[in-house]
C-alpha positions, 0 to 999 in steps of 0.5 A, spaced: 252 100 091 254 099 084 250 102 079 249 095 074 249 098 068 241 100 068 239 106 065 234 107 074 236 104 079 230 103 084 231 103 090 226 097 094 221 103 097 222 106 090 218 106 083 217 101 078 222 102 072 222 104 067 221 103 059 229 105 056 231 107 049 235 101 046 241 103 045 245 108 049 250 114 047 256 113 052 256 106 055 262 105 061 263 097 062 267 095 068 270 102 068 276 103 073 282 108 076 287 105 081 294 109 083 298 104 086 295 101 092 290 107 091 282 106 088 280 113 085 274 109 080 273 102 083 270 097 077 263 100 075 258 101 069 255 106 067 250 107 061 248 114 059 243 116 053 242 121 048 239 127 050 241 125 058 243 130 062 247 127 068 250 130 074 256 126 078 254 127 085 259 126 091 264 129 096 271 131 095 275 126 093 270 121 091 273 120 083 267 123 079 272 128 076 277 122 075 271 118 071 269 125 068 276 125 065 276 118 063 270 119 059 274 125 056 281 121 054 285 126 058 286 120 063 287 113 061 283 108 065 286 101 069 281 097 067 274 097 063 271 100 057 269 106 053 263 106 048 260 113 044 255 111 039 258 103 040 264 105 038 270 103 043 274 110 044 277 107 050 284 108 047 283 115 044 285 122 046 281 127 047 282 129 041 279 124 037 272 123 042 267 125 039 267 129 047 268 137 048 269 138 055 269 145 059 273 145 066 273 149 071 278 154 070 275 155 063 282 156 060 280 162 055 285 165 052 287 173 053 290 175 047 283 174 043 277 176 043 271 173 044 269 170 037 276 168 036 276 164 043 269 160 040 273 158 034 280 157 036 278 149 036 274 149 028 281 154 026 286 147 028 281 143 025 284 147 019 276 148 017 273 153 011 273 161 014 266 161 011 264 155 016 268 158 022 264 164 021 258 160 020 259 157 026 261 162 030 255 166 029 250 161 031 254 159 037 254 166 040 247 167 039 245 160 042 250 163 049 247 171 048 253 174 046 253 175 039 253 183 041 260 182 046 264 178 039 269 182 038 271 184 047 277 180 049 275 175 055 277 181 061 273 184 059 268 179 061 264 178 067 265 171 070 258 169 067 259 172 060 268 168 060 263 161 063 260 163 056 265 163 052 268 157 055 261 153 054 260 157 047 267 154 045 266 146 046 259 147 043 262 149 037 265 143 037 258 139 036 261 134 040 257 128 042 257 128 049 259 135 053 263 134 060 263 139 065 267 139 071 265 144 076 263 149 071 259 154 075 263 153 082 267 160 080 261 165 080 257 167 086 250 165 089 245 169 083 250 168 078 250 161 079 242 160 079 243 165 073 247 160 069 244 154 071 237 157 068 242 158 062 245 151 061 237 149 061 235 152 056 242 151 052 241 144 053 233 143 051 234 148 045 240 143 043 238 137 045 245 135 047 247 129 052 251 133 057 254 130 063 257 134 069 261 135 075 259 137 082 259 137 089 252 141 090 247 136 091 242 144 088 245 144 082 244 136 081 237 137 083 236 143 080 239 141 072 240 133 071 234 129 069 239 123 072 243 123 078 250 118 080 251 118 087 258 117 087 263 114 094 269 112 095 270 112 088 263 107 087 257 109 084 252 109 090 245 110 086 243 112 080 237 115 078 232 121 076 233 127 082 226 125 085 228 117 086 234 118 089 231 124 094 225 121 095 228 113 095 235 113 097 237 107 097 242 108 102 244 112 109 250 116 105 245 117 098 239 119 104 243 125 109 248 128 102 242 129 098 237 134 102 238 134 110 235 127 112 232 126 119 234 117 121 232 114 127 235 108 128 232 100 130 232 093 127 227 088 123 225 082 127 219 077 126 216 082 121 217 087 125 221 095 124 222 096 132 225 103 132 230 105 139 225 112 140 219 107 141 216 107 135 213 099 131 211 097 125 210 091 120 215 091 115 216 084 111 224 083 110 230 079 113 231 080 120 237 085 121 239 093 123 235 098 120 235 106 119 228 109 118 230 115 113 224 122 113 224 128 110 225 135 114 218 138 110 215 130 111 215 131 118 209 136 121 208 138 128 202 136 131 197 141 133 191 140 140 187 133 137 191 132 131 194 125 130 200 121 125 200 114 123 207 114 126 208 119 132 214 121 138 214 127 143 219 132 142 222 138 146 224 143 142 231 146 141 232 151 137 229 154 130 231 159 124 226 163 120 228 162 113 223 165 110 219 161 106 219 156 113 221 155 120 227 150 121 227 148 127 232 142 131 228 138 136 231 133 141 226 125 141 229 121 146 231 115 143 233 118 136 238 125 138 236 130 135 231 131 128 229 136 124 223 140 121 220 144 117 214 148 120 210 153 115 211 160 117 205 160 121 207 156 126 211 159 129 208 159 136 208 152 136 216 152 136 218 156 142 224 154 144 223 149 150 217 146 148 214 140 148 210 138 142 208 131 139 211 130 131 209 125 125 208 122 119 205 118 115 208 111 113 208 113 106 213 118 107 219 114 110 224 110 107 227 104 110 235 105 108 241 101 108 247 101 113 
């Protein structure tokens, strides 16, 4: 499903749309890229607004990096236009666009110290020495590297190198900062720490960030809007809550977090699931999928009832500290995942027969 260019794409079961700024900072119209018979990015429309922190999220090969590089001017599109603040920049090279990119490999100069790396772009622009010094010092404070200004990049940790690469881009004061999986090379603990740093920096400068990631957790942690891509197309665009709670398709529901999908059909105003459940639902007669998140499915104790409930058998359990991840077998639905509370271990012994249930408000009907 391609995005129509509005700020929010609302799924059929989603919330109402919200008021939008009148003018986007970055507008992509009919933008595409093909290589011979291969379509890397299908024609798409997308508006990005001042102050947005947008994640381009999708599996490897979905076109997200190609899209980011077209925005930055490193790849020329096959069709469509790129506008920044109302100016068509489609034909301009990266050095002539008000954008800057932080690459996954950082690309720092080993023969320069931290301050020299950061100020390199300003020297290329032949800025006055005093201006270069002031801007470099300002951005060193922003990324909290002032004490390391004289160190070579080889003397820095991975997280510090990432901050230098970020500072080198920010010192150029781009209208749009582009980040190509900037945290991919970091270990888990450092990646989480750098997510906090990126959030802080974005909040402090009020800039517009667009970043590429295949990590759904990273997208949810950083972005105020997420653009989910699949096979070169925008599958859904919305806030983190919208794409998680109101996915527009099976793909989005499975790619963003875990999801239980129950297959069935809608007929004469009712949905009939293969697992044996049925409920009223308006719409065209067709095959449907009902999605329920694992945290919204409850294991029912004796005497408890739910709006929708099924009988299941516990296949496996994993204790994860905050919850117990349970894999259950359900007749007509295969296996489903339930997140049980830590105090429910006695209910989820392997081989036990249990009843599970959820509320109507917690499931979503999604397209194929």
